[in-house]
N, C-alpha and C positions, 0 to 999 in steps of 0.2 A: 123203383125209386125216382125221385124228381131231380133230373140232371140241372146243376146251376154254375159249376165250375166258377164259383166266386173268386174274385181277384183279391189278392193281397199284393199292392203295388211294391216294385222293386224299390228299396230305400235309396239305392244308389244307381240309378239308371244312367246310361251314357248321355253326355249333354248333345244339344242340338249340333254343335260344331263337330263333336266326335262321330255323331251319326251321319252327317253331311260328308265327312271325310269317307266313311265307309261306302256310303251311296254314290260317290264320286269315282270310286275305283273297284266296281263289281268284278268279281270272280264268280265261282261256284263253290258252294259249301265251305267257305272260309270264316265267315263272320255270322254271328247269331243275335237275335234280337233280345230285348231286356228281360223277357218273361218266357214261361214254358207252363203247359198244362200237365196234370197228373190226375191219376185215379188209381185205385187199388182194388183188386179182386181177390177174395178168398174162397175156398171150397165151402165153408160153412156159412158165410155172410154175403156172398156175392159181391157186387160192385159198391164201393163207398169211397169218401174222402176224395171226391172231385174238387179241384181247385186250379187256379192260375197263380203261380208264384215267381219269384225272382228266377232267373235262368241261373243254373249253376251245377256242380258236381252232383251226382248220385252215388251215395255211399253204398258199397256192396260188400257183404261178408265173402270171405274166399271160398266158401262153400255154395254160393249162390248158383242155382241149377243152370242158368243160361250160360255160365262161364264153362260149364262142362259138357253140356249136351245141346247147346245152341238152339234151344227152344224159344224162338222169337219170330216175330213178322214185322213188316213195316209197309208204309204206303208213301207216296210222292204225288203231291198235287202243288198248285200255284194259286196265289192270289194275284189278280191283275188290277191296276189302278186304270180308270177309264179317264177320258179327256175332262170330264166334269169333276174328278177328284174321288168319285166313288170307287168302291173295291168290291170286286166280283170273283166268284169261283166258277171253274168250268166242271161240269158233270160231277160234283162231289159226291153225290149219291152212289155213283158208280165205283168210286174209290173206297167208300164205306162197305160196299157190297162185298168188293174183292178183298177187302181187310178181313172181313169175317169168313170168307172162304179159306183164305190163308191160315186163319187162326184155327179153323176146324181141322185143317190137314196137320197143323203141328200140334193139336191137342190143347189148344188155348181156348179161353172162354169168348162167347161172342160179345162184342161191344155195340150196343145198339146205335142205329144210324143216328137216332137223336142225339146221342152222346158224342158221337164222332163230329156232327156239325156244331154242336153247342161248344165243345172245346175250341174250335177254330174261331168261332164268333167270338167268344170271350177272350181269346188270345189276341185277336186283332182289335178287340175293343181298347185295348192298352198300347198295343205295338202297331197301330194303323200307320203311323208316321214313318215306319220301317219299309212300307211298301214303295218301291221306286217309282219315279215319274218315268213312263216308257218312251217319252218323246226321243226321238233319234236312236231308237234301238229296241230290244225286245226284253227290258228288265221287268222283273216280278219278284214276288216273295215266295221262295220254295218252302213248302210246308212238309214236315216229315214227322207223321204220326207213327208210333212204334209200340210194341208190346212185348214183354218178355218175361220169363220165368224167374221170379225174384225170391223164391223160397231157398233158405238155406239148408240144402239137403243133397246129398250125393247119391241117393238110390235112383235108379233107372224107372222113372214114372213120370206122368205129367204133373207139373208143379201145382202145389195147393195154394200158392200165393203168386199173383201176376201183378205187375205194373204196367199201366198205360201212360204214355208220355207224348206230348206233341211239342216240338220245337220249330223254329222258323228262321230262314236264312235269306236275306236279299241277295238275288242272283242275276247275273247278266247271261249271255249266251253260253251254253255248255261247251261248245267247241270255240276255241279262240279264233278259228279260221272263218267263223260265221256259217254262210250257206255254201262255202266252197266245197266241191266234191272231196270225199275222203277215200283213203284207201283201206282196205279191210284184208285182214290176215285170215286165211281158211285153215282151220286145224282138223286133221284127222286122228291126231294123237290123243287129244282130250275131249271129253264129253261134258255137257253142262247138266243133262238130266236124263233119266231112264224111265221106261214104263213103270208105273206104279210108285214113283219117287215124288219128289216135291217140285217138279218143274213147273206146275201151274200155280204155285203158291209163291208169293213175294216174300221170301225169307233169305236171311244172310247167308246160309249154306249155298244156295244157288250161285250167289255172286262169288263167294270165296272159292268156289270150284272152278270159277272162269279166271281167276287171277293169274295163274301160271301162265295160261294161254294169253291173256291180255299183256303179260310181260314180254312174251316171244313177239306179239303184235308190234309193240312199241319198238322192240330191237329192230324190226324189219321196216319201220318208218310208217307203220299203220295205225289208224286211230281207234279200231276195234277189232274184234275177232269174231268169226261167224263159226257157228258150231252145227255139225251135222246130227242126226239122230244117234243115239247110243248103240242102238241094236245092230245096224248094218253099215253106219257111216256113208250112206249113200244119198240120204234125205236132207235138205235144207230145213233147219228149225229156227234159229234166231241168233242174234248177236249177244254178246255178253250182257248187255244192259238195254237192247232195243229189238223190237220187232222189224222185220224186213218185207219188202214189197217189190214187185218188178211190174212194169208196164210194157206190154207186148205191142208190136205194130198193127195188130188186128184189134186193139181196143181192150184188151183184158187187163185188169189190175189184180194181180195174184199175190197171194200170201199163203204161206203154210198153214194148213189147217191145225186149229188148236185140239189136240187129242189127249191132254193131260200132262205134256212134257214141256209146253210152251205157255209162257205168261200171257194172258189175254189183256193186252193193254187198253186203256181208255182212249188213247190217241188212236191206237189200231182200229178200234171199233168205230171211232169217229170217222176215220178216212174211208172205211168200207160204207159208211152212210152217205158221205159226201161225194163218192165215186160218179154216181149216176149223174150228178149235176155237171160233170165234165164230160159227159158222153162216154164214160168208162163203164165195163161191166165187172163189178167185183166178184172174185173168185176165191174161195178158200179151199184147198186142196193139198194133197201130198205133192211135193215138188222136189224133183231130184237135183242133186248136185250137177250131175252131167247135163240135165236140162238147162240149168243156170248157165253153166259155162258154155255149152254149145249156143244157147240163145244170145248171149252176150257176144261172142265170136262172130256169129253170122249176122247180127244186127237185128235178129228177130225179137229180141229183148231191147227195147229202146231206151228205157229209164230202170234205175234201180234205187231205191232210197230205203233209209232207216227211220224209224219213228219212236217217240216216247215223251213223255212229259218233260223231261229235262231238256232234251234236244229237239223237241217238236218234230219237225221233218228235216233229215239231212241227206243230200244227194250222195250217192256212191259212184266213184268214178272208176276204180279198179279193184280187182281181187287178185291177191297173191297167194300162191299155195305153197305147201311145204315142199313139193317136189320142184319148185323154182318156176313154175308156170305163172304168166301174167294174163288176166283177162281184163280187157279195157272197154269200158261201156261206150257206146257211140256218142259222139259229141264231147267226150270227157266227162260226161256223167250229169250235166245240168240240163234237165228236160223241162219242156213247158207244164207238163202235168205235176211233176215233183214241185215246181215252184208255185204253181197255181192252187195246188191243194195246201201247200204251206201257207200261202198268203191268205186264203179263205178261213184257214183255221185259226190264224192269228187274228184276222179282223173280227171273227165272232168273239174270241177270247178278250180282245181289248175293246170290244163295244163299237167298232167302226162300221159294221154293218149289222142289220138286224138279226136277232137270234130267233129264227122261225121255228126252232125245234124245241125251245125251252132247256137249252143245255146250260145256260148261265144261271148263276143265283148270287143276288146281291148280298153282301155280308157286312158292308160298312158304308 
C-alpha cells in the first residue's frame, strides 16, 4: 500500500499561549501534542486506514486482547530542533528496525520502515510548533510509537486485529537532577528477563516486571534499579529502563553483551561507535556483578554510566545492594569520558557539530 497518513486537523487545538505555557515548564511524559497518527492491521486485509487525527482517547472493548495478554510493543525516539529552526531525528531507521524485531517476538505484524517514518513526518507537519527550543537545555519532542492487539477476543492466540499509534510529548531532561551522578539499587530478588523470553523486545511486560524493584529503589533513595541475569544472578544485565557501561583505567568501555535478554538500545550502539574517538576500546562481553563491585571499590573501574533515549547518558555515582553494601565510583561518578561522550552525542543530535556518520534525518 501507499502510506500517506493524511491529516485531519484537530478542530480544537491548544492556543499558542497554552502551548507556550506547557513548553515553559517541561517535565517528561506529562503533556501531549494536538494530534496522533493511527493505522490498522487485520489478518485478512493487512495494513489500512493510516491517518493523523486529533489526539484523544482510544475506545476499547473490555475483551480487547491487549488488556488480557499484553500483546504490545513500543518505541521511543526524539525530534530535535536545531538552531536554524529545522527539526531532525536521530537514527530513526534503527528504531523502526527494533520496532519490527519487537513486533515479531510478540507475534505482531511488521510495520514497514516507510510507514514508521511517514507517520512521524506527517505528525510533525501539524505539530512542529510543539518541538521545544533547546536553548539553555536539552529539550526535545519525545515520540512514542506503539502497536497493540486490538481484537475483541479472549482466546489465547495472536490478535487478528492490531492498532498502530504514534503520540508525541514535549520533554525536558529525564532526571530532574540533570547530569548529576545517580544512585542505583541492585536487586538479586527480582529479574527483568530470562533466556528465551522477551528481554530483547521493547514491550510493556519487561517494564512492568521492573516496577516493584524500582519501587524498592525509590524507597532507598535510588534513581534506578540494576538487574542481574535471571539464571545465576551473578552477571550484570541492564537497568530498569537503560543500558549500562563502565570505563576502566586501562581504556576499555565495557557493556554487557546483548544475548537475547538485554534491549539493544540505539543510544547504546551509538556510544559503542563513538568510543574510539575518545581513545576507548569498546567491548561487549559477559560482565559479572562481582567484577563491577570489585572494580569500583579498587578504582580499576573509573566511570560508570547509564544510557537511553530519554536520559541520554547519566553518570552513576553509587551502587546500593540489598545486603546493605555501598560501592562508590571514584570521584563521585562524574568522569571525563562520561561527560565527553554525552556532549558529543547531544552535539550531533542538536546539529552543533557535523554529522559525519549520516545518523540524523531532517523531518521538518
